[in-house]
C-alpha positions as semicolon CSV with decimal commas, in nm:
position;residue;x (nm);y (nm);z (nm)
1;M;-0,401;0,154;2,365
2;F;-0,430;-0,207;2,482
3;A;-0,260;-0,476;2,274
4;E;-0,589;-0,662;2,216
5;E;-0,725;-0,360;2,028
6;W;-0,466;-0,386;1,749
7;P;-0,650;-0,663;1,557
8;L;-0,973;-0,464;1,586
9;M;-0,808;-0,145;1,466
10;M;-0,656;-0,321;1,166
11;F;-0,988;-0,495;1,094
12;T;-1,164;-0,161;1,059
13;L;-0,895;-0,016;0,832
14;I;-0,843;-0,318;0,610
15;S;-1,214;-0,391;0,568
16;Q;-1,273;-0,026;0,475
17;L;-0,995;-0,055;0,217
18;A;-1,164;-0,362;0,068
19;I;-1,512;-0,209;0,067
20;G;-1,400;0,127;-0,068
21;S;-1,188;-0,032;-0,340
22;F;-1,476;-0,255;-0,451
23;F;-1,714;0,042;-0,468
24;M;-1,470;0,249;-0,673
25;L;-1,384;-0,039;-0,904
26;V;-1,753;-0,098;-0,975
27;L;-1,795;0,272;-1,048
28;V;-1,504;0,266;-1,295
29;R;-1,602;-0,066;-1,454
30;V;-1,962;0,036;-1,518
31;S;-1,847;0,362;-1,677
32;L;-1,570;0,209;-1,889
33;A;-1,784;-0,083;-2,005
34;K;-2,006;0,159;-2,197
35;Q;-1,706;0,231;-2,420
36;D;-1,512;-0,095;-2,420
37;A;-1,609;-0,394;-2,204
38;A;-1,280;-0,574;-2,269
39;V;-1,071;-0,282;-2,146
40;A;-1,299;-0,239;-1,844
41;A;-1,247;-0,604;-1,751
42;K;-0,870;-0,594;-1,803
43;L;-0,824;-0,288;-1,583
44;T;-1,056;-0,387;-1,298
45;N;-1,029;-0,767;-1,270
46;P;-0,699;-0,763;-1,073
47;G;-0,854;-0,523;-0,823
48;F;-1,174;-0,725;-0,785
49;K;-0,967;-1,035;-0,718
50;A;-0,754;-0,858;-0,458
51;V;-1,059;-0,725;-0,272
52;G;-1,156;-1,077;-0,167
53;A;-0,813;-1,152;-0,022
54;I;-0,810;-0,818;0,162
55;M;-1,154;-0,879;0,311
56;I;-1,062;-1,232;0,422
57;L;-0,758;-1,088;0,602
58;A;-0,980;-0,829;0,770
59;L;-1,225;-1,094;0,892
60;L;-0,943;-1,310;1,027
61;L;-0,816;-1,012;1,225
62;S;-1,165;-0,952;1,366
63;V;-1,178;-1,311;1,493
64;F;-0,842;-1,272;1,670
65;H;-0,989;-0,980;1,862
66;L;-1,238;-1,211;2,032
67;G;-1,141;-1,366;2,364
68;T;-1,279;-1,703;2,249
69;P;-1,265;-1,713;1,867
70;L;-1,454;-2,044;1,851
71;G;-1,750;-1,871;2,009
72;A;-1,769;-1,607;1,736
73;Y;-2,102;-1,743;1,615
74;R;-2,268;-1,611;1,933
75;S;-2,199;-1,256;1,818
76;I;-2,468;-1,279;1,549
77;L;-2,748;-1,391;1,780
78;N;-2,871;-1,038;1,857
79;L;-2,913;-0,915;1,501
80;R;-3,235;-0,729;1,578
81;F;-3,084;-0,494;1,835
82;S;-2,705;-0,511;1,808
83;W;-2,495;-0,312;1,560
84;L;-2,212;-0,556;1,633
85;S;-2,425;-0,846;1,511
86;R;-2,521;-0,646;1,202
87;E;-2,157;-0,566;1,134
88;I;-2,057;-0,933;1,150
89;V;-2,345;-1,055;0,935
90;T;-2,307;-0,787;0,669
91;A;-1,926;-0,824;0,661
92;G;-1,970;-1,194;0,592
93;G;-2,244;-1,110;0,342
94;F;-2,015;-0,863;0,165
95;L;-1,751;-1,134;0,123
96;L;-2,010;-1,379;-0,011
97;F;-2,156;-1,131;-0,260
98;W;-1,806;-1,018;-0,359
99;F;-1,741;-1,377;-0,464
100;L;-2,067;-1,397;-0,660
101;S;-1,997;-1,062;-0,828
102;Y;-1,640;-1,157;-0,911
103;R;-1,744;-1,491;-1,061
104;A;-2,016;-1,321;-1,264
105;Y;-1,769;-1,066;-1,398
106;Q;-1,522;-1,341;-1,479
107;K;-1,788;-1,518;-1,684
108;E;-1,872;-1,184;-1,851
109;K;-2,233;-1,204;-1,740
110;A;-2,442;-0,893;-1,682
111;S;-2,375;-0,840;-1,312
112;N;-2,378;-0,466;-1,248
113;A;-2,690;-0,488;-1,031
114;L;-2,527;-0,758;-0,819
115;A;-2,207;-0,554;-0,791
116;W;-2,397;-0,243;-0,684
117;F;-2,589;-0,446;-0,426
118;T;-2,256;-0,577;-0,293
119;S;-2,123;-0,221;-0,275
120;L;-2,427;-0,107;-0,076
121;M;-2,386;-0,400;0,161
122;G;-2,023;-0,298;0,209
123;L;-2,124;0,058;0,292
124;F;-2,373;-0,081;0,545
125;V;-2,081;-0,268;0,706
126;V;-1,904;0,066;0,750
127;L;-2,222;0,223;0,889
128;S;-2,255;-0,064;1,136
129;M;-1,895;-0,014;1,247
130;A;-1,949;0,356;1,301
131;N;-2,270;0,295;1,497
132;I;-2,094;0,050;1,728
133;Y;-1,849;0,321;1,832
134;S;-2,096;0,610;1,832
135;H;-2,310;0,419;2,084
136;S;-2,019;0,351;2,320
137;I;-1,936;0,500;2,661
138;R;-1,646;0,699;2,517
139;P;-1,746;1,060;2,439
140;A;-1,467;1,092;2,181
141;W;-1,652;0,834;1,970
142;T;-2,010;0,954;2,018
143;N;-1,960;1,226;1,763
144;V;-2,000;1,281;1,389
145;N;-1,620;1,253;1,372
146;T;-1,657;0,874;1,394
147;Y;-1,866;0,867;1,076
148;L;-1,628;1,105;0,899
149;A;-1,328;0,895;1,002
150;F;-1,477;0,563;0,892
151;F;-1,643;0,673;0,570
152;G;-1,351;0,905;0,495
153;A;-1,110;0,612;0,522
154;T;-1,340;0,397;0,309
155;F;-1,345;0,640;0,017
156;A;-0,986;0,765;0,060
157;L;-0,833;0,418;0,075
158;G;-1,085;0,289;-0,177
159;G;-1,006;0,565;-0,424
160;L;-0,631;0,524;-0,396
161;G;-0,657;0,146;-0,382
162;A;-0,874;0,132;-0,695
163;S;-0,637;0,369;-0,876
164;A;-0,340;0,148;-0,787
165;F;-0,523;-0,167;-0,899
166;I;-0,625;-0,005;-1,229
167;I;-0,272;0,117;-1,297
168;Y;-0,149;-0,235;-1,222
169;G;-0,413;-0,382;-1,455
170;A;-0,291;-0,155;-1,734
171;K;0,050;-0,326;-1,706
172;G;0,240;-0,022;-1,828
173;A;0,020;0,035;-2,134
174;E;-0,065;0,391;-2,229
175;L;-0,391;0,501;-2,067
176;T;-0,672;0,625;-2,290
177;S;-0,849;0,955;-2,229
178;T;-1,158;0,762;-2,111
179;V;-0,958;0,573;-1,849
180;I;-0,786;0,892;-1,737
181;A;-1,126;1,060;-1,696
182;Q;-1,237;0,778;-1,465
183;L;-0,914;0,794;-1,266
184;K;-0,961;1,168;-1,225
185;K;-1,310;1,107;-1,087
186;V;-1,183;0,846;-0,842
187;S;-0,885;1,055;-0,731
188;L;-1,111;1,356;-0,673
189;I;-1,341;1,150;-0,449
190;A;-1,039;1,020;-0,259
191;G;-0,901;1,371;-0,217
192;V;-1,228;1,502;-0,075
193;A;-1,244;1,200;0,159
194;V;-0,896;1,284;0,290
195;I;-0,965;1,655;0,337
196;L;-1,309;1,654;0,504
197;P;-1,207;1,472;0,827
198;L;-0,904;1,701;0,857
199;L;-1,120;2,012;0,818
200;Y;-1,358;1,887;1,086
201;L;-1,079;1,809;1,334
202;P;-1,065;2,156;1,503
203;I;-1,443;2,155;1,545
204;Y;-1,425;1,805;1,691
205;I;-1,155;1,895;1,943
206;S;-1,341;2,212;2,042
207;A;-1,659;2,011;2,105
208;L;-1,470;1,764;2,322
209;A;-1,303;2,046;2,517
210;S;-1,645;2,181;2,618
211;G;-1,785;1,841;2,714
212;D;-1,776;1,627;3,028
213;V;-1,467;1,511;3,211
214;A;-1,393;1,216;2,982
215;A;-1,443;1,432;2,673
216;R;-1,207;1,697;2,806
217;L;-0,946;1,433;2,880
218;S;-0,972;1,315;2,518
219;A;-0,931;1,674;2,398
220;Q;-0,620;1,710;2,612
221;L;-0,475;1,394;2,460
222;L;-0,545;1,520;2,107
223;T;-0,381;1,855;2,174
224;G;-0,101;1,708;2,384
225;D;0,029;1,351;2,357
226;Y;-0,116;1,291;2,010
227;K;-0,065;1,635;1,858
228;L;0,247;1,530;1,668
229;L;0,080;1,214;1,534
230;L;-0,222;1,415;1,421
231;T;0,004;1,662;1,244
232;L;0,196;1,384;1,073
233;R;-0,130;1,214;0,979
234;G;-0,255;1,531;0,809
235;L;0,070;1,603;0,626
236;I;0,118;1,245;0,505
237;S;-0,243;1,201;0,393
238;L;-0,247;1,533;0,208
239;A;0,085;1,448;0,044
240;G;-0,060;1,120;-0,081
241;A;-0,379;1,280;-0,210
242;G;-0,181;1,558;-0,374
243;L;0,060;1,315;-0,536
244;V;-0,208;1,102;-0,699
245;C;-0,398;1,407;-0,822
246;C;-0,076;1,551;-0,967
247;A;0,009;1,223;-1,136
248;I;-0,334;1,169;-1,289
249;W;-0,451;1,525;-1,356
250;R;-0,122;1,672;-1,481
251;I;0,067;1,382;-1,633
252;G;-0,232;1,182;-1,754
253;K;-0,159;0,897;-1,991
254;N;0,210;0,887;-1,898
255;T;0,139;0,856;-1,525
256;P;0,430;0,673;-1,357
257;Q;0,299;0,363;-1,178
258;R;0,526;0,423;-0,879
259;W;0,364;0,762;-0,814
260;V;0,022;0,606;-0,772
261;Y;0,158;0,325;-0,556
262;L;0,346;0,574;-0,339
263;A;0,035;0,790;-0,306
264;F;-0,165;0,489;-0,188
265;A;0,107;0,398;0,064
266;L;0,113;0,753;0,202
267;V;-0,264;0,768;0,246
268;M;-0,262;0,423;0,408
269;I;0,002;0,539;0,656
270;G;-0,196;0,856;0,722
271;E;-0,516;0,663;0,787
272;F;-0,329;0,421;1,012
273;L;-0,200;0,709;1,222
274;G;-0,546;0,862;1,233
275;R;-0,703;0,533;1,343
276;F;-0,434;0,484;1,608
277;V;-0,517;0,825;1,753
278;F;-0,890;0,745;1,725
279;Y;-0,845;0,447;1,956
280;G;-0,575;0,590;2,179
281;S;-0,750;0,919;2,261
282;A;-1,090;0,770;2,352
283;V;-1,145;0,799;2,729
284;S;-1,429;0,606;2,894
285;I;-1,683;0,797;3,103
286;M;-1,605;0,545;3,379
287;I;-1,251;0,687;3,393
288;G;-1,385;1,040;3,376
289;L;-1,599;0,978;3,683
290;N;-1,307;0,863;3,898
């Protein structure tokens, strides 16, 4: 993988963490607010605040990927036809509406509709990302695996990220049964998001192996050079998902904070390895034709 792709790779991961966390935090806040608005605010405000910083970092990384960062504005000029332009515009829009949602929540104004709109815009950012890659000249990316990888990371990292932010917001206080129920919901979504891409992996490799030259080269990389990384990715991600589910579902109100933080770290490492392989194993059809 070329060095200039590192900022782009981290942009996709970090922005998906921000978007997924925001979506999950909105889901939890709306549910908890029906019981106790003050508790809902206390548990979710730290996470909402962090989402903005995470998204700003992601956007800075995306700018560093450009050969001429000062010319970034040109990337939005083809909004009608380009998924790249749509990604840039909606990513900036997500950050703007995150700020409006956060300020509205801080002022305790009714802002659920705005927050849901922001969440949908974030999911459209992820869709735009996936469409950029699925319309490329690399057969390894023109597959449903791209959508599973990107949306899987969004909900896996978002679920674990939101759980960590909520545990942090609790500041060691005993969690109520209502909060635990919401954490169970979020951890279940995250677990499914971790498992689905892993289940699809054999089907994905098999499809590549029966494709054109470039696709077969990608399959060989996945079953050869990157086999160990893929195995580690699966084991680490499953360990993280299993740890958070064990902490929340079995221990409940006495959930140790460090377990949730460790689970998030493990899933983040797993997704990083998966994204590294995603970039490293993609062979261009121009190489396949040589």
